[in-house]
BAVO-533020 format. One record per residue (C-alpha): x, z negated, y; residue number from 1. Coordinates in nm, 2 decimals. Layout:
REM residues N
+--------+--------+--------+-----+
:     px :     pz :     py : seq :
+--------+--------+--------+-----+
:      X :      Z :      Y : NUM :
...
+--------+--------+--------+-----+
REM end
This chain:
REM residues 160
+--------+--------+--------+-----+
:     px :     pz :     py : seq :
+--------+--------+--------+-----+
:   0.23 :  -3.37 :  -1.82 :   1 :
:   0.11 :  -3.13 :  -2.06 :   2 :
:   0.15 :  -2.77 :  -1.95 :   3 :
:  -0.14 :  -2.52 :  -1.95 :   4 :
:  -0.11 :  -2.24 :  -2.19 :   5 :
:  -0.06 :  -1.90 :  -2.01 :   6 :
:  -0.37 :  -1.69 :  -2.00 :   7 :
:  -0.35 :  -1.32 :  -2.07 :   8 :
:  -0.70 :  -1.22 :  -1.93 :   9 :
:  -0.95 :  -1.26 :  -1.67 :  10 :
:  -1.16 :  -1.57 :  -1.62 :  11 :
:  -1.54 :  -1.55 :  -1.63 :  12 :
:  -1.56 :  -1.61 :  -1.26 :  13 :
:  -1.32 :  -1.32 :  -1.18 :  14 :
:  -1.52 :  -1.09 :  -1.41 :  15 :
:  -1.85 :  -1.18 :  -1.23 :  16 :
:  -1.70 :  -1.12 :  -0.89 :  17 :
:  -1.56 :  -0.78 :  -1.00 :  18 :
:  -1.91 :  -0.68 :  -1.13 :  19 :
:  -2.07 :  -0.79 :  -0.80 :  20 :
:  -1.82 :  -0.59 :  -0.59 :  21 :
:  -1.87 :  -0.28 :  -0.81 :  22 :
:  -2.25 :  -0.31 :  -0.78 :  23 :
:  -2.23 :  -0.33 :  -0.41 :  24 :
:  -2.00 :  -0.03 :  -0.40 :  25 :
:  -2.23 :   0.18 :  -0.63 :  26 :
:  -2.56 :   0.11 :  -0.44 :  27 :
:  -2.50 :   0.38 :  -0.17 :  28 :
:  -2.41 :   0.63 :  -0.45 :  29 :
:  -2.73 :   0.55 :  -0.63 :  30 :
:  -2.94 :   0.59 :  -0.31 :  31 :
:  -2.76 :   0.92 :  -0.25 :  32 :
:  -2.85 :   1.04 :  -0.60 :  33 :
:  -3.22 :   0.94 :  -0.55 :  34 :
:  -3.23 :   1.12 :  -0.22 :  35 :
:  -3.07 :   1.43 :  -0.37 :  36 :
:  -3.32 :   1.43 :  -0.66 :  37 :
:  -3.61 :   1.40 :  -0.42 :  38 :
:  -3.49 :   1.68 :  -0.20 :  39 :
:  -3.43 :   1.90 :  -0.50 :  40 :
:  -3.79 :   1.84 :  -0.62 :  41 :
:  -3.92 :   1.93 :  -0.27 :  42 :
:  -3.72 :   2.25 :  -0.26 :  43 :
:  -3.82 :   2.35 :  -0.61 :  44 :
:  -4.19 :   2.30 :  -0.51 :  45 :
:  -4.14 :   2.51 :  -0.19 :  46 :
:  -3.97 :   2.78 :  -0.40 :  47 :
:  -4.25 :   2.78 :  -0.65 :  48 :
:  -4.50 :   2.80 :  -0.36 :  49 :
:  -4.31 :   3.09 :  -0.20 :  50 :
:  -4.29 :   3.27 :  -0.54 :  51 :
:  -4.66 :   3.23 :  -0.59 :  52 :
:  -4.74 :   3.36 :  -0.24 :  53 :
:  -4.51 :   3.67 :  -0.29 :  54 :
:  -4.68 :   3.74 :  -0.62 :  55 :
:  -5.02 :   3.71 :  -0.46 :  56 :
:  -4.93 :   3.94 :  -0.18 :  57 :
:  -4.79 :   4.20 :  -0.42 :  58 :
:  -5.11 :   4.18 :  -0.62 :  59 :
:  -5.33 :   4.20 :  -0.31 :  60 :
:  -5.13 :   4.51 :  -0.19 :  61 :
:  -5.24 :   4.69 :  -0.50 :  62 :
:  -5.62 :   4.62 :  -0.49 :  63 :
:  -5.87 :   4.83 :  -0.31 :  64 :
:  -6.11 :   4.60 :  -0.13 :  65 :
:  -6.38 :   4.86 :  -0.11 :  66 :
:  -6.40 :   4.88 :  -0.49 :  67 :
:  -6.31 :   4.51 :  -0.56 :  68 :
:  -6.42 :   4.29 :  -0.27 :  69 :
:  -6.42 :   3.97 :  -0.48 :  70 :
:  -6.18 :   3.88 :  -0.76 :  71 :
:  -5.98 :   3.63 :  -0.96 :  72 :
:  -5.64 :   3.69 :  -1.13 :  73 :
:  -5.40 :   3.46 :  -1.31 :  74 :
:  -5.05 :   3.48 :  -1.17 :  75 :
:  -4.88 :   3.22 :  -1.39 :  76 :
:  -5.00 :   2.97 :  -1.65 :  77 :
:  -5.12 :   2.72 :  -1.39 :  78 :
:  -5.16 :   2.95 :  -1.08 :  79 :
:  -5.48 :   3.14 :  -1.01 :  80 :
:  -5.54 :   3.38 :  -0.72 :  81 :
:  -5.90 :   3.41 :  -0.58 :  82 :
:  -5.99 :   3.65 :  -0.30 :  83 :
:  -6.29 :   3.77 :  -0.10 :  84 :
:  -6.28 :   4.08 :   0.13 :  85 :
:  -6.49 :   4.09 :   0.44 :  86 :
:  -6.52 :   4.42 :   0.63 :  87 :
:  -6.40 :   4.42 :   0.98 :  88 :
:  -6.51 :   4.78 :   1.07 :  89 :
:  -6.77 :   5.03 :   0.98 :  90 :
:  -6.68 :   5.30 :   0.72 :  91 :
:  -6.53 :   5.61 :   0.87 :  92 :
:  -6.50 :   5.95 :   0.70 :  93 :
:  -6.15 :   6.09 :   0.66 :  94 :
:  -6.04 :   6.42 :   0.52 :  95 :
:  -5.67 :   6.35 :   0.49 :  96 :
:  -5.59 :   6.02 :   0.32 :  97 :
:  -5.32 :   5.90 :   0.09 :  98 :
:  -5.12 :   6.22 :   0.13 :  99 :
:  -5.39 :   6.45 :   0.00 : 100 :
:  -5.69 :   6.64 :   0.10 : 101 :
:  -6.01 :   6.47 :  -0.01 : 102 :
:  -6.30 :   6.30 :   0.15 : 103 :
:  -6.29 :   5.92 :   0.17 : 104 :
:  -6.48 :   5.65 :   0.35 : 105 :
:  -6.22 :   5.42 :   0.50 : 106 :
:  -6.29 :   5.06 :   0.61 : 107 :
:  -6.07 :   4.78 :   0.74 : 108 :
:  -6.10 :   4.45 :   0.56 : 109 :
:  -5.98 :   4.10 :   0.60 : 110 :
:  -5.89 :   3.95 :   0.26 : 111 :
:  -5.91 :   3.57 :   0.24 : 112 :
:  -5.70 :   3.46 :  -0.06 : 113 :
:  -5.66 :   3.11 :  -0.22 : 114 :
:  -5.40 :   3.00 :  -0.46 : 115 :
:  -5.50 :   2.72 :  -0.69 : 116 :
:  -5.15 :   2.59 :  -0.76 : 117 :
:  -4.99 :   2.52 :  -0.52 : 118 :
:  -5.31 :   2.48 :  -0.31 : 119 :
:  -5.27 :   2.73 :  -0.03 : 120 :
:  -5.50 :   2.96 :   0.16 : 121 :
:  -5.41 :   3.27 :   0.36 : 122 :
:  -5.56 :   3.59 :   0.49 : 123 :
:  -5.43 :   3.95 :   0.51 : 124 :
:  -5.58 :   4.27 :   0.65 : 125 :
:  -5.60 :   4.58 :   0.44 : 126 :
:  -5.76 :   4.92 :   0.43 : 127 :
:  -6.02 :   4.99 :   0.17 : 128 :
:  -6.13 :   5.33 :   0.06 : 129 :
:  -6.37 :   5.50 :  -0.17 : 130 :
:  -6.43 :   5.86 :  -0.25 : 131 :
:  -6.70 :   6.02 :  -0.03 : 132 :
:  -6.91 :   6.32 :  -0.12 : 133 :
:  -6.80 :   6.65 :   0.01 : 134 :
:  -7.02 :   6.78 :   0.29 : 135 :
:  -7.23 :   7.08 :   0.19 : 136 :
:  -7.16 :   7.38 :   0.40 : 137 :
:  -7.47 :   7.59 :   0.46 : 138 :
:  -7.38 :   7.96 :   0.52 : 139 :
:  -7.62 :   8.19 :   0.69 : 140 :
:  -7.80 :   8.41 :   0.43 : 141 :
:  -7.74 :   8.78 :   0.49 : 142 :
:  -8.05 :   8.99 :   0.56 : 143 :
:  -8.22 :   9.15 :   0.27 : 144 :
:  -8.11 :   9.51 :   0.19 : 145 :
:  -8.30 :   9.77 :   0.39 : 146 :
:  -8.39 :   9.54 :   0.68 : 147 :
:  -8.21 :   9.50 :   1.00 : 148 :
:  -8.11 :   9.16 :   1.15 : 149 :
:  -8.34 :   9.05 :   1.43 : 150 :
:  -8.21 :   9.12 :   1.78 : 151 :
:  -8.09 :   8.84 :   1.99 : 152 :
:  -8.38 :   8.68 :   2.18 : 153 :
:  -8.64 :   8.87 :   1.97 : 154 :
:  -8.93 :   8.68 :   1.84 : 155 :
:  -9.04 :   8.74 :   1.48 : 156 :
:  -9.37 :   8.93 :   1.43 : 157 :
:  -9.68 :   8.72 :   1.39 : 158 :
:  -9.79 :   8.65 :   1.04 : 159 :
:  -9.45 :   8.63 :   0.89 : 160 :
+--------+--------+--------+-----+
REM end
């Protein structure tokens, strides 16, 4: 009987079985990688949204809704902030405001803001102010020289 020559490698069937076992073992790792990529993209989107909201709030903190009740600003190349301020109170006169002495009309506003990317709408409340004219103080005019002031309860003479 002829003897078979000794083989020094793997047969085709052994190679196919090894590839099949390897594929079955790598499937959970591939699914894990896909899940990690998806979660990373979701977290990156949430971080972008949070950054845009913080930028919008910082910008809204610096505007005066009395002087700029409606506006549009670009925060990033694809992110735009739009706002509209609606007064919640009637204007009130204040003498001391913002650490100094000056007359201002102060009003409480609700600012409704919308970010275009990511699509998000929110509202904040802020105080708006604008300079007010100083009240005119009317001083009593002193009596003319050589005349005496009228006595209390006295009526002026007729004809004057």
